[in-house]
Backbone and ligand atoms as CSV (ligand in chain L), in Angstrom:
chain,resi,resn,atom,element,x,y,z
A,1,MET,N,N,112.287,162.632,153.934
A,1,MET,CA,C,111.269,162.317,154.957
A,1,MET,C,C,110.999,160.826,155.091
A,2,LYS,N,N,110.840,160.433,156.337
A,2,LYS,CA,C,110.601,159.001,156.533
A,2,LYS,C,C,109.234,158.596,156.092
A,3,ALA,N,N,109.161,157.381,155.514
A,3,ALA,CA,C,107.827,156.843,155.107
A,3,ALA,C,C,107.033,156.596,156.403
A,4,TRP,N,N,105.716,156.689,156.338
A,4,TRP,CA,C,104.910,156.519,157.524
A,4,TRP,C,C,105.112,155.103,158.143
A,5,SER,N,N,105.518,154.188,157.226
A,5,SER,CA,C,105.666,152.806,157.740
A,5,SER,C,C,106.995,152.629,158.552
A,6,GLN,N,N,107.818,153.670,158.506
A,6,GLN,CA,C,109.050,153.558,159.311
A,6,GLN,C,C,109.069,154.655,160.415
A,7,ASP,N,N,108.092,154.577,161.282
A,7,ASP,CA,C,107.980,155.517,162.331
A,7,ASP,C,C,107.966,154.794,163.655
A,8,LYS,N,N,108.792,155.197,164.585
A,8,LYS,CA,C,108.904,154.575,165.887
A,8,LYS,C,C,107.607,154.545,166.672
A,9,SER,N,N,106.737,155.492,166.342
A,9,SER,CA,C,105.464,155.554,167.090
A,9,SER,C,C,104.463,154.563,166.579
A,10,ASN,N,N,104.757,153.843,165.533
A,10,ASN,CA,C,103.780,152.890,164.944
A,10,ASN,C,C,103.467,151.733,165.858
A,11,ASN,N,N,104.478,151.205,166.587
A,11,ASN,CA,C,104.285,150.001,167.369
A,11,ASN,C,C,105.118,150.139,168.668
A,12,ILE,N,N,104.845,149.216,169.573
A,12,ILE,CA,C,105.769,149.085,170.727
A,12,ILE,C,C,106.309,147.642,170.663
A,13,VAL,N,N,107.624,147.482,170.752
A,13,VAL,CA,C,108.267,146.175,170.653
A,13,VAL,C,C,108.875,145.816,172.005
A,14,LEU,N,N,108.582,144.625,172.464
A,14,LEU,CA,C,109.191,144.142,173.698
A,14,LEU,C,C,110.274,143.123,173.379
A,15,ILE,N,N,111.492,143.419,173.759
A,15,ILE,CA,C,112.568,142.419,173.638
A,15,ILE,C,C,113.015,142.030,175.026
A,16,GLY,N,N,113.782,140.990,175.118
A,16,GLY,CA,C,114.273,140.571,176.405
A,16,GLY,C,C,114.510,139.087,176.479
A,17,PHE,N,N,115.412,138.685,177.368
A,17,PHE,CA,C,115.702,137.265,177.562
A,17,PHE,C,C,114.451,136.533,177.948
A,18,MET,N,N,114.465,135.192,177.703
A,18,MET,CA,C,113.356,134.366,178.094
A,18,MET,C,C,113.022,134.584,179.607
A,19,GLY,N,N,111.714,134.693,179.902
A,19,GLY,CA,C,111.323,134.808,181.285
A,19,GLY,C,C,111.436,136.283,181.851
A,20,THR,N,N,111.595,137.236,181.004
A,20,THR,CA,C,111.692,138.612,181.567
A,20,THR,C,C,110.309,139.286,181.587
A,21,GLY,N,N,109.292,138.586,181.092
A,21,GLY,CA,C,107.905,139.133,181.259
A,21,GLY,C,C,107.271,139.676,180.011
A,22,LYS,N,N,107.875,139.468,178.815
A,22,LYS,CA,C,107.304,140.022,177.605
A,22,LYS,C,C,105.874,139.619,177.310
A,23,SER,N,N,105.557,138.325,177.487
A,23,SER,CA,C,104.211,137.893,177.125
A,23,SER,C,C,103.246,138.078,178.276
A,24,THR,N,N,103.721,138.541,179.400
A,24,THR,CA,C,102.804,138.872,180.539
A,24,THR,C,C,102.463,140.369,180.435
A,25,VAL,N,N,103.488,141.182,180.179
A,25,VAL,CA,C,103.250,142.610,180.153
A,25,VAL,C,C,102.605,143.046,178.819
A,26,GLY,N,N,102.989,142.355,177.751
A,26,GLY,CA,C,102.499,142.724,176.372
A,26,GLY,C,C,100.990,142.840,176.242
A,27,PRO,N,N,100.224,141.788,176.634
A,27,PRO,CA,C,98.799,141.882,176.462
A,27,PRO,C,C,98.151,143.001,177.264
A,28,GLU,N,N,98.681,143.218,178.441
A,28,GLU,CA,C,98.151,144.271,179.335
A,28,GLU,C,C,98.407,145.666,178.712
A,29,LEU,N,N,99.574,145.867,178.148
A,29,LEU,CA,C,99.974,147.071,177.518
A,29,LEU,C,C,99.078,147.329,176.280
A,30,ALA,N,N,98.883,146.278,175.516
A,30,ALA,CA,C,98.046,146.364,174.289
A,30,ALA,C,C,96.639,146.734,174.708
A,31,HIS,N,N,96.141,146.133,175.748
A,31,HIS,CA,C,94.782,146.374,176.199
A,31,HIS,C,C,94.616,147.872,176.588
A,32,ARG,N,N,95.618,148.394,177.296
A,32,ARG,CA,C,95.584,149.787,177.743
A,32,ARG,C,C,95.514,150.790,176.565
A,33,LEU,N,N,96.238,150.393,175.510
A,33,LEU,CA,C,96.332,151.296,174.306
A,33,LEU,C,C,95.162,151.036,173.358
A,34,GLY,N,N,94.446,149.936,173.536
A,34,GLY,CA,C,93.463,149.532,172.511
A,34,GLY,C,C,94.153,148.988,171.260
A,35,TRP,N,N,95.342,148.494,171.386
A,35,TRP,CA,C,96.092,147.973,170.265
A,35,TRP,C,C,96.023,146.447,170.272
A,36,GLU,N,N,96.598,145.867,169.159
A,36,GLU,CA,C,96.635,144.412,169.085
A,36,GLU,C,C,97.915,143.888,169.723
A,37,PHE,N,N,97.829,142.738,170.419
A,37,PHE,CA,C,99.015,142.097,170.945
A,37,PHE,C,C,99.455,140.999,169.983
A,38,ILE,N,N,100.731,141.052,169.629
A,38,ILE,CA,C,101.222,140.011,168.700
A,38,ILE,C,C,102.560,139.385,169.289
A,39,ASP,N,N,102.585,138.117,169.354
A,39,ASP,CA,C,103.833,137.405,169.779
A,39,ASP,C,C,104.460,136.784,168.576
A,40,THR,N,N,105.668,137.151,168.226
A,40,THR,CA,C,106.298,136.642,166.958
A,40,THR,C,C,106.426,135.110,167.020
A,41,ASP,N,N,106.608,134.549,168.232
A,41,ASP,CA,C,106.700,133.075,168.285
A,41,ASP,C,C,105.378,132.421,167.881
A,42,ARG,N,N,104.247,133.041,168.262
A,42,ARG,CA,C,102.953,132.478,167.856
A,42,ARG,C,C,102.777,132.648,166.356
A,43,VAL,N,N,103.255,133.728,165.814
A,43,VAL,CA,C,103.128,133.948,164.311
A,43,VAL,C,C,103.897,132.836,163.592
A,44,ILE,N,N,105.116,132.505,164.097
A,44,ILE,CA,C,105.930,131.434,163.494
A,44,ILE,C,C,105.164,130.144,163.597
A,45,GLU,N,N,104.646,129.796,164.786
A,45,GLU,CA,C,103.906,128.565,164.996
A,45,GLU,C,C,102.722,128.460,164.041
A,46,GLU,N,N,102.017,129.536,163.888
A,46,GLU,CA,C,100.841,129.533,162.961
A,46,GLU,C,C,101.270,129.251,161.513
A,47,HIS,N,N,102.313,129.985,161.084
A,47,HIS,CA,C,102.784,129.787,159.703
A,47,HIS,C,C,103.304,128.374,159.484
A,48,GLU,N,N,103.947,127.825,160.490
A,48,GLU,CA,C,104.607,126.494,160.337
A,48,GLU,C,C,103.658,125.366,160.582
A,49,GLY,N,N,102.528,125.640,161.330
A,49,GLY,CA,C,101.636,124.593,161.682
A,49,GLY,C,C,102.232,123.641,162.693
A,50,ARG,N,N,103.181,124.099,163.475
A,50,ARG,CA,C,103.813,123.267,164.483
A,50,ARG,C,C,104.398,124.149,165.579
A,51,THR,N,N,104.665,123.598,166.734
A,51,THR,CA,C,105.124,124.343,167.927
A,51,THR,C,C,106.632,124.653,167.788
A,52,ILE,N,N,107.100,125.607,168.634
A,52,ILE,CA,C,108.523,125.960,168.656
A,52,ILE,C,C,109.372,124.713,168.968
A,53,PRO,N,N,109.021,123.960,170.029
A,53,PRO,CA,C,109.822,122.739,170.288
A,53,PRO,C,C,109.845,121.763,169.101
A,54,GLN,N,N,108.743,121.639,168.401
A,54,GLN,CA,C,108.700,120.747,167.206
A,54,GLN,C,C,109.601,121.324,166.106
A,55,ILE,N,N,109.568,122.645,165.925
A,55,ILE,CA,C,110.460,123.234,164.870
A,55,ILE,C,C,111.953,122.952,165.179
A,56,PHE,N,N,112.293,123.116,166.468
A,56,PHE,CA,C,113.723,122.855,166.859
A,56,PHE,C,C,114.067,121.385,166.672
A,57,GLU,N,N,113.105,120.510,166.951
A,57,GLU,CA,C,113.342,119.046,166.899
A,57,GLU,C,C,113.379,118.538,165.446
A,58,GLU,N,N,112.349,118.962,164.679
A,58,GLU,CA,C,112.207,118.430,163.303
A,58,GLU,C,C,113.099,119.146,162.327
A,59,LYS,N,N,113.427,120.449,162.569
A,59,LYS,CA,C,114.343,121.166,161.729
A,59,LYS,C,C,115.534,121.447,162.700
A,60,ASP,N,N,115.875,122.751,162.795
A,60,ASP,CA,C,116.961,123.080,163.757
A,60,ASP,C,C,116.856,124.585,164.092
A,61,GLU,N,N,117.777,125.052,164.901
A,61,GLU,CA,C,117.703,126.434,165.315
A,61,GLU,C,C,117.875,127.403,164.160
A,62,ALA,N,N,118.752,127.051,163.267
A,62,ALA,CA,C,119.032,127.916,162.141
A,62,ALA,C,C,117.734,128.137,161.283
A,63,TYR,N,N,116.990,127.098,161.145
A,63,TYR,CA,C,115.711,127.159,160.353
A,63,TYR,C,C,114.748,128.055,161.176
A,64,PHE,N,N,114.679,127.881,162.469
A,64,PHE,CA,C,113.801,128.698,163.312
A,64,PHE,C,C,114.177,130.138,163.161
A,65,ARG,N,N,115.471,130.462,163.127
A,65,ARG,CA,C,115.947,131.855,163.001
A,65,ARG,C,C,115.542,132.490,161.694
A,66,VAL,N,N,115.496,131.731,160.659
A,66,VAL,CA,C,115.043,132.262,159.363
A,66,VAL,C,C,113.549,132.610,159.447
A,67,LYS,N,N,112.806,131.684,160.015
A,67,LYS,CA,C,111.349,131.899,160.183
A,67,LYS,C,C,111.063,133.101,161.071
A,68,GLU,N,N,111.957,133.271,162.058
A,68,GLU,CA,C,111.786,134.368,163.037
A,68,GLU,C,C,111.964,135.726,162.309
A,69,THR,N,N,112.965,135.776,161.426
A,69,THR,CA,C,113.194,137.029,160.649
A,69,THR,C,C,111.982,137.317,159.706
A,70,GLU,N,N,111.456,136.215,159.094
A,70,GLU,CA,C,110.344,136.413,158.231
A,70,GLU,C,C,109.116,136.950,159.016
A,71,ALA,N,N,108.888,136.380,160.190
A,71,ALA,CA,C,107.801,136.853,161.046
A,71,ALA,C,C,107.941,138.300,161.410
A,72,ILE,N,N,109.202,138.736,161.772
A,72,ILE,CA,C,109.461,140.125,162.146
A,72,ILE,C,C,109.169,141.028,160.972
A,73,GLU,N,N,109.624,140.622,159.750
A,73,GLU,CA,C,109.343,141.445,158.577
A,73,GLU,C,C,107.835,141.676,158.366
A,74,ILE,N,N,107.095,140.618,158.486
A,74,ILE,CA,C,105.671,140.696,158.310
A,74,ILE,C,C,104.985,141.592,159.336
A,75,VAL,N,N,105.305,141.289,160.563
A,75,VAL,CA,C,104.674,141.997,161.703
A,75,VAL,C,C,104.998,143.477,161.697
A,76,MET,N,N,106.296,143.792,161.394
A,76,MET,CA,C,106.710,145.209,161.510
A,76,MET,C,C,106.140,146.064,160.415
A,77,SER,N,N,105.432,145.489,159.433
A,77,SER,CA,C,104.772,146.365,158.448
A,77,SER,C,C,103.433,146.857,158.937
A,78,GLY,N,N,103.008,146.301,160.092
A,78,GLY,CA,C,101.737,146.784,160.648
A,78,GLY,C,C,101.849,147.919,161.610
A,79,VAL,N,N,100.762,148.421,162.102
A,79,VAL,CA,C,100.754,149.553,163.053
A,79,VAL,C,C,99.855,149.247,164.245
A,80,LYS,N,N,99.985,150.019,165.286
A,80,LYS,CA,C,99.193,149.918,166.494
A,80,LYS,C,C,99.168,148.470,167.039
A,81,GLN,N,N,100.395,147.961,167.252
A,81,GLN,CA,C,100.618,146.651,167.754
A,81,GLN,C,C,101.601,146.711,168.918
A,82,VAL,N,N,101.372,145.909,169.931
A,82,VAL,CA,C,102.388,145.616,170.927
A,82,VAL,C,C,103.002,144.290,170.529
A,83,ILE,N,N,104.253,144.269,170.221
A,83,ILE,CA,C,104.892,143.052,169.633
A,83,ILE,C,C,105.909,142.426,170.631
A,84,SER,N,N,105.607,141.210,171.002
A,84,SER,CA,C,106.570,140.516,171.869
A,84,SER,C,C,107.461,139.605,170.990
A,85,THR,N,N,108.785,139.695,171.204
A,85,THR,CA,C,109.690,138.935,170.352
A,85,THR,C,C,110.324,137.808,171.154
A,86,GLY,N,N,110.776,136.762,170.506
A,86,GLY,CA,C,111.524,135.711,171.174
A,86,GLY,C,C,112.862,136.272,171.687
A,87,GLY,N,N,113.339,135.683,172.779
A,87,GLY,CA,C,114.565,136.196,173.439
A,87,GLY,C,C,115.731,136.236,172.544
A,88,GLY,N,N,115.830,135.462,171.468
A,88,GLY,CA,C,116.961,135.423,170.568
A,88,GLY,C,C,116.803,136.243,169.309
A,89,ALA,N,N,115.638,136.930,169.188
A,89,ALA,CA,C,115.395,137.665,168.005
A,89,ALA,C,C,116.390,138.763,167.789
A,90,VAL,N,N,117.017,139.229,168.862
A,90,VAL,CA,C,117.945,140.365,168.771
A,90,VAL,C,C,119.361,139.921,168.379
A,91,LEU,N,N,119.551,138.643,168.124
A,91,LEU,CA,C,120.889,138.193,167.811
A,91,LEU,C,C,121.306,138.565,166.390
A,92,LYS,N,N,120.343,138.891,165.558
A,92,LYS,CA,C,120.651,139.327,164.154
A,92,LYS,C,C,120.482,140.848,164.069
A,93,GLU,N,N,121.514,141.468,163.593
A,93,GLU,CA,C,121.511,142.918,163.485
A,93,GLU,C,C,120.330,143.377,162.615
A,94,TYR,N,N,120.055,142.637,161.537
A,94,TYR,CA,C,118.977,142.962,160.634
A,94,TYR,C,C,117.620,143.039,161.365
A,95,ASN,N,N,117.393,142.058,162.251
A,95,ASN,CA,C,116.113,142.012,163.042
A,95,ASN,C,C,116.029,143.256,163.931
A,96,CYS,N,N,117.159,143.640,164.530
A,96,CYS,CA,C,117.174,144.804,165.469
A,96,CYS,C,C,116.809,146.074,164.655
A,97,GLN,N,N,117.357,146.163,163.432
A,97,GLN,CA,C,117.028,147.334,162.614
A,97,GLN,C,C,115.523,147.371,162.283
A,98,LYS,N,N,115.009,146.258,161.879
A,98,LYS,CA,C,113.577,146.187,161.534
A,98,LYS,C,C,112.712,146.578,162.731
A,99,LEU,N,N,113.064,146.039,163.894
A,99,LEU,CA,C,112.217,146.279,165.067
A,99,LEU,C,C,112.298,147.765,165.485
A,100,SER,N,N,113.523,148.332,165.351
A,100,SER,CA,C,113.715,149.722,165.752
A,100,SER,C,C,113.143,150.756,164.845
A,101,GLU,N,N,113.106,150.485,163.576
A,101,GLU,CA,C,112.701,151.529,162.626
A,101,GLU,C,C,111.206,151.740,162.692
A,102,SER,N,N,110.425,150.708,163.052
A,102,SER,CA,C,108.956,150.899,163.125
A,102,SER,C,C,108.391,150.613,164.466
A,103,GLY,N,N,109.226,150.685,165.479
A,103,GLY,CA,C,108.713,150.446,166.790
A,103,GLY,C,C,109.557,151.101,167.930
A,104,TYR,N,N,108.883,151.451,168.985
A,104,TYR,CA,C,109.585,151.937,170.185
A,104,TYR,C,C,109.937,150.667,170.963
A,105,VAL,N,N,111.284,150.472,171.081
A,105,VAL,CA,C,111.759,149.160,171.634
A,105,VAL,C,C,112.051,149.258,173.143
A,106,ILE,N,N,111.359,148.374,173.858
A,106,ILE,CA,C,111.572,148.239,175.301
A,106,ILE,C,C,112.279,146.922,175.590
A,107,ALA,N,N,113.354,146.993,176.329
A,107,ALA,CA,C,114.063,145.786,176.764
A,107,ALA,C,C,113.625,145.479,178.175
A,108,LEU,N,N,112.973,144.334,178.392
A,108,LEU,CA,C,112.584,143.917,179.707
A,108,LEU,C,C,113.799,143.107,180.286
A,109,MET,N,N,114.210,143.443,181.474
A,109,MET,CA,C,115.394,142.844,182.062
A,109,MET,C,C,115.036,142.096,183.337
A,110,ALA,N,N,115.794,141.119,183.719
A,110,ALA,CA,C,115.654,140.509,185.046
A,110,ALA,C,C,116.942,139.774,185.355
A,111,ASP,N,N,117.209,139.598,186.651
A,111,ASP,CA,C,118.418,138.855,187.025
A,111,ASP,C,C,118.249,137.367,186.831
A,112,ALA,N,N,119.360,136.656,186.805
A,112,ALA,CA,C,119.317,135.197,186.530
A,112,ALA,C,C,118.375,134.432,187.464
A,113,ASP,N,N,118.466,134.708,188.773
A,113,ASP,CA,C,117.618,133.941,189.677
A,113,ASP,C,C,116.162,134.154,189.448
A,114,THR,N,N,115.743,135.407,189.150
A,114,THR,CA,C,114.336,135.645,188.837
A,114,THR,C,C,113.940,134.876,187.580
A,115,ILE,N,N,114.810,134.957,186.543
A,115,ILE,CA,C,114.517,134.232,185.319
A,115,ILE,C,C,114.361,132.736,185.566
A,116,ILE,N,N,115.250,132.169,186.278
A,116,ILE,CA,C,115.243,130.708,186.608
A,116,ILE,C,C,113.956,130.360,187.312
A,117,SER,N,N,113.534,131.197,188.297
A,117,SER,CA,C,112.302,130.832,189.004
A,117,SER,C,C,111.078,130.949,188.103
A,118,ARG,N,N,111.142,131.866,187.117
A,118,ARG,CA,C,109.944,132.026,186.248
A,118,ARG,C,C,109.881,130.941,185.180
A,119,VAL,N,N,111.022,130.370,184.756
A,119,VAL,CA,C,110.947,129.439,183.622
A,119,VAL,C,C,111.148,127.975,183.985
A,120,LYS,N,N,111.338,127.736,185.299
A,120,LYS,CA,C,111.804,126.359,185.683
A,120,LYS,C,C,110.774,125.281,185.359
A,121,LYS,N,N,109.496,125.582,185.353
A,121,LYS,CA,C,108.522,124.516,185.072
A,121,LYS,C,C,108.171,124.434,183.609
A,122,ASP,N,N,108.783,125.281,182.791
A,122,ASP,CA,C,108.410,125.356,181.396
A,122,ASP,C,C,109.180,124.349,180.529
A,123,THR,N,N,108.473,123.611,179.723
A,123,THR,CA,C,109.147,122.645,178.837
A,123,THR,C,C,109.117,123.151,177.361
A,124,ASN,N,N,108.594,124.370,177.178
A,124,ASN,CA,C,108.443,124.826,175.788
A,124,ASN,C,C,109.602,125.653,175.226
A,125,ARG,N,N,110.704,125.658,175.990
A,125,ARG,CA,C,111.873,126.488,175.514
A,125,ARG,C,C,113.020,125.507,175.247
A,126,PRO,N,N,113.199,125.126,174.019
A,126,PRO,CA,C,114.219,124.153,173.648
A,126,PRO,C,C,115.591,124.521,174.160
A,127,LEU,N,N,115.921,125.839,174.116
A,127,LEU,CA,C,117.302,126.253,174.469
A,127,LEU,C,C,117.563,126.163,175.962
A,128,LEU,N,N,116.521,125.920,176.767
A,128,LEU,CA,C,116.744,125.807,178.228
A,128,LEU,C,C,116.610,124.411,178.749
A,129,GLN,N,N,116.514,123.445,177.869
A,129,GLN,CA,C,116.414,122.093,178.316
A,129,GLN,C,C,117.844,121.602,178.750
A,130,GLY,N,N,117.843,120.699,179.756
A,130,GLY,CA,C,119.111,120.217,180.309
A,130,GLY,C,C,119.340,120.963,181.662
A,131,ASN,N,N,120.557,121.346,181.880
A,131,ASN,CA,C,120.847,122.021,183.158
A,131,ASN,C,C,120.382,123.475,183.073
A,132,LEU,N,N,119.185,123.737,183.554
A,132,LEU,CA,C,118.548,125.037,183.459
A,132,LEU,C,C,119.420,126.182,183.982
A,133,GLU,N,N,119.937,126.033,185.216
A,133,GLU,CA,C,120.671,127.115,185.804
A,133,GLU,C,C,121.907,127.499,185.016
A,134,GLN,N,N,122.579,126.453,184.619
A,134,GLN,CA,C,123.794,126.652,183.853
A,134,GLN,C,C,123.507,127.297,182.489
A,135,ARG,N,N,122.427,126.854,181.827
A,135,ARG,CA,C,122.030,127.437,180.523
A,135,ARG,C,C,121.671,128.909,180.724
A,136,VAL,N,N,120.924,129.244,181.725
A,136,VAL,CA,C,120.503,130.660,181.911
A,136,VAL,C,C,121.757,131.545,182.152
A,137,TYR,N,N,122.622,131.118,183.082
A,137,TYR,CA,C,123.826,131.934,183.340
A,137,TYR,C,C,124.645,132.102,182.106
A,138,GLN,N,N,124.835,131.013,181.366
A,138,GLN,CA,C,125.699,131.049,180.157
A,138,GLN,C,C,125.107,131.931,179.062
A,139,MET,N,N,123.768,131.717,178.821
A,139,MET,CA,C,123.152,132.565,177.754
A,139,MET,C,C,123.004,133.986,178.092
A,140,LEU,N,N,122.817,134.273,179.408
A,140,LEU,CA,C,122.729,135.683,179.801
A,140,LEU,C,C,124.087,136.397,179.532
A,141,GLU,N,N,125.102,135.628,179.810
A,141,GLU,CA,C,126.515,136.147,179.618
A,141,GLU,C,C,126.731,136.394,178.070
A,142,GLU,N,N,126.335,135.410,177.313
A,142,GLU,CA,C,126.536,135.462,175.808
A,142,GLU,C,C,125.738,136.637,175.257
A,143,ARG,N,N,124.553,136.872,175.842
A,143,ARG,CA,C,123.669,137.874,175.255
A,143,ARG,C,C,123.678,139.244,176.001
A,144,LYS,N,N,124.718,139.429,176.838
A,144,LYS,CA,C,124.644,140.589,177.757
A,144,LYS,C,C,124.571,141.920,177.051
A,145,HIS,N,N,125.105,142.003,175.779
A,145,HIS,CA,C,125.008,143.268,175.102
A,145,HIS,C,C,123.862,143.348,174.099
A,146,ALA,N,N,123.206,142.218,173.888
A,146,ALA,CA,C,122.251,142.103,172.783
A,146,ALA,C,C,121.015,142.953,172.919
A,147,TYR,N,N,120.648,143.314,174.111
A,147,TYR,CA,C,119.411,144.091,174.385
A,147,TYR,C,C,119.658,145.595,174.505
A,148,GLN,N,N,120.944,145.980,174.352
A,148,GLN,CA,C,121.280,147.382,174.594
A,148,GLN,C,C,120.829,148.389,173.558
A,149,PHE,N,N,120.409,147.844,172.391
A,149,PHE,CA,C,119.971,148.832,171.381
A,149,PHE,C,C,118.582,149.369,171.658
A,150,ALA,N,N,117.921,148.823,172.683
A,150,ALA,CA,C,116.516,149.250,173.001
A,150,ALA,C,C,116.470,150.768,173.279
A,151,ASP,N,N,115.330,151.330,173.084
A,151,ASP,CA,C,115.092,152.720,173.420
A,151,ASP,C,C,115.036,152.943,174.949
A,152,LYS,N,N,114.633,151.847,175.647
A,152,LYS,CA,C,114.534,151.879,177.133
A,152,LYS,C,C,114.719,150.525,177.696
A,153,GLN,N,N,115.476,150.447,178.749
A,153,GLN,CA,C,115.638,149.118,179.453
A,153,GLN,C,C,114.943,149.237,180.813
A,154,ILE,N,N,114.141,148.236,181.104
A,154,ILE,CA,C,113.401,148.242,182.401
A,154,ILE,C,C,113.599,146.911,183.097
A,155,ASP,N,N,113.917,147.060,184.382
A,155,ASP,CA,C,114.048,145.834,185.247
A,155,ASP,C,C,112.645,145.421,185.697
A,156,THR,N,N,112.305,144.155,185.459
A,156,THR,CA,C,110.962,143.702,185.733
A,156,THR,C,C,110.891,142.980,187.116
A,157,ALA,N,N,112.086,142.727,187.693
A,157,ALA,CA,C,112.151,141.817,188.826
A,157,ALA,C,C,111.166,142.169,189.987
A,158,GLN,N,N,111.186,143.368,190.497
A,158,GLN,CA,C,110.329,143.675,191.657
A,158,GLN,C,C,109.161,144.547,191.302
A,159,ARG,N,N,108.698,144.482,190.061
A,159,ARG,CA,C,107.643,145.375,189.656
A,159,ARG,C,C,106.362,144.652,189.264
A,160,THR,N,N,105.191,145.300,189.468
A,160,THR,CA,C,103.932,144.700,189.065
A,160,THR,C,C,103.762,144.961,187.614
A,161,ILE,N,N,102.805,144.213,186.986
A,161,ILE,CA,C,102.506,144.452,185.526
A,161,ILE,C,C,101.999,145.884,185.355
A,162,GLU,N,N,101.163,146.320,186.268
A,162,GLU,CA,C,100.581,147.674,186.199
A,162,GLU,C,C,101.712,148.734,186.168
A,163,ASP,N,N,102.679,148.550,187.122
A,163,ASP,CA,C,103.835,149.519,187.193
A,163,ASP,C,C,104.564,149.520,185.858
A,164,LEU,N,N,104.825,148.324,185.319
A,164,LEU,CA,C,105.627,148.221,184.092
A,164,LEU,C,C,104.887,148.878,182.936
A,165,VAL,N,N,103.594,148.670,182.813
A,165,VAL,CA,C,102.788,149.312,181.742
A,165,VAL,C,C,102.891,150.858,181.873
A,166,GLY,N,N,102.787,151.333,183.090
A,166,GLY,CA,C,102.853,152.788,183.325
A,166,GLY,C,C,104.209,153.303,182.915
A,167,ILE,N,N,105.288,152.610,183.329
A,167,ILE,CA,C,106.636,153.086,182.999
A,167,ILE,C,C,106.844,153.117,181.464
A,168,ILE,N,N,106.411,152.018,180.819
A,168,ILE,CA,C,106.576,151.964,179.352
A,168,ILE,C,C,105.849,153.102,178.685
A,169,LEU,N,N,104.653,153.364,179.030
A,169,LEU,CA,C,103.836,154.415,178.346
A,169,LEU,C,C,104.399,155.792,178.610
A,170,GLU,N,N,104.864,155.978,179.835
A,170,GLU,CA,C,105.437,157.310,180.205
A,170,GLU,C,C,106.726,157.556,179.391
A,171,SER,N,N,107.510,156.510,179.345
A,171,SER,CA,C,108.818,156.617,178.663
A,171,SER,C,C,108.609,156.836,177.144
A,172,ARG,N,N,107.670,156.124,176.566
A,172,ARG,CA,C,107.401,156.334,175.148
A,172,ARG,C,C,106.858,157.755,174.842
A,173,ASN,N,N,105.917,158.217,175.663
A,173,ASN,CA,C,105.382,159.559,175.472
A,173,ASN,C,C,106.474,160.604,175.570
A,174,SER,N,N,107.347,160.415,176.544
A,174,SER,CA,C,108.339,161.439,176.778
A,174,SER,C,C,109.443,161.332,175.637
A,175,ASP,N,N,109.894,160.149,175.277
A,175,ASP,CA,C,110.939,160.061,174.272
A,175,ASP,C,C,110.423,160.450,172.855
A,176,LEU,N,N,109.199,160.065,172.604
A,176,LEU,CA,C,108.704,160.354,171.201
A,176,LEU,C,C,107.899,161.680,171.168
A,177,LYS,N,N,107.868,162.338,172.294
A,177,LYS,CA,C,107.173,163.626,172.441
A,177,LYS,C,C,105.749,163.531,171.948
A,178,LEU,N,N,104.991,162.585,172.515
A,178,LEU,CA,C,103.637,162.345,172.066
A,178,LEU,C,C,102.656,163.156,172.960
L,1,LIG,C1,C,114.352,131.819,172.320
L,1,LIG,C2,C,113.317,132.359,173.069
L,1,LIG,C3,C,111.901,131.851,172.916
L,1,LIG,C4,C,111.708,131.289,171.552
L,1,LIG,C5,C,112.721,130.229,171.259
L,1,LIG,C6,C,114.196,130.767,171.271
L,1,LIG,C7,C,115.720,132.350,172.538
L,1,LIG,O1,O,111.011,132.928,173.157
L,1,LIG,O2,O,111.771,132.258,170.575
L,1,LIG,O3,O,112.551,129.169,172.183
L,1,LIG,O4,O,116.613,132.126,171.704
L,1,LIG,O5,O,115.927,133.075,173.550
L,1,LIG,P1,P,110.696,133.556,174.613
L,1,LIG,O6,O,111.769,134.588,174.845
L,1,LIG,O7,O,109.399,134.212,174.437
L,1,LIG,O8,O,110.724,132.453,175.608
């Protein structure tokens, strides 16, 4: 029998490329359920006492990825949380396992042009600095299979936050037979 702490109904996890809407949809979804909203990037920043761009600049991406796994381990031991993860959190198989075993995983998807228009004014994403369009197309290609382990994939491009919340809750209820 599974331990209570490893039950998919414990949490909802949002994965997806940068700019797919995780931190916009997440708080709304949490509000609807009366759950807590947690963004693993904010957990890392709090633990480190510095921002994501600072971590990338003062340390490096490898260091950030270690901190990201630690944040996932801590957060996934909790319950009744909507958890938004950084776009690259799914690059480690171990992280995917942790997210999946104690959470219903939703992959938010969007096409490259939608992503570019959503993130173009943002300077807080170190991996998108430089030629934004080229970076987005290249990373989407590199990561095209990374989000497929999700329990459900949803295209966010032409949908309102309210629609997305409804789709996520319906899908969770039906898949987990709640
Ligand atoms: C990253 C995505 C970012 C943040 C970091 C790295 C990535 O989070 O974790 O800049 O590798 O895709 P968002 O997806 O919330 O922008």
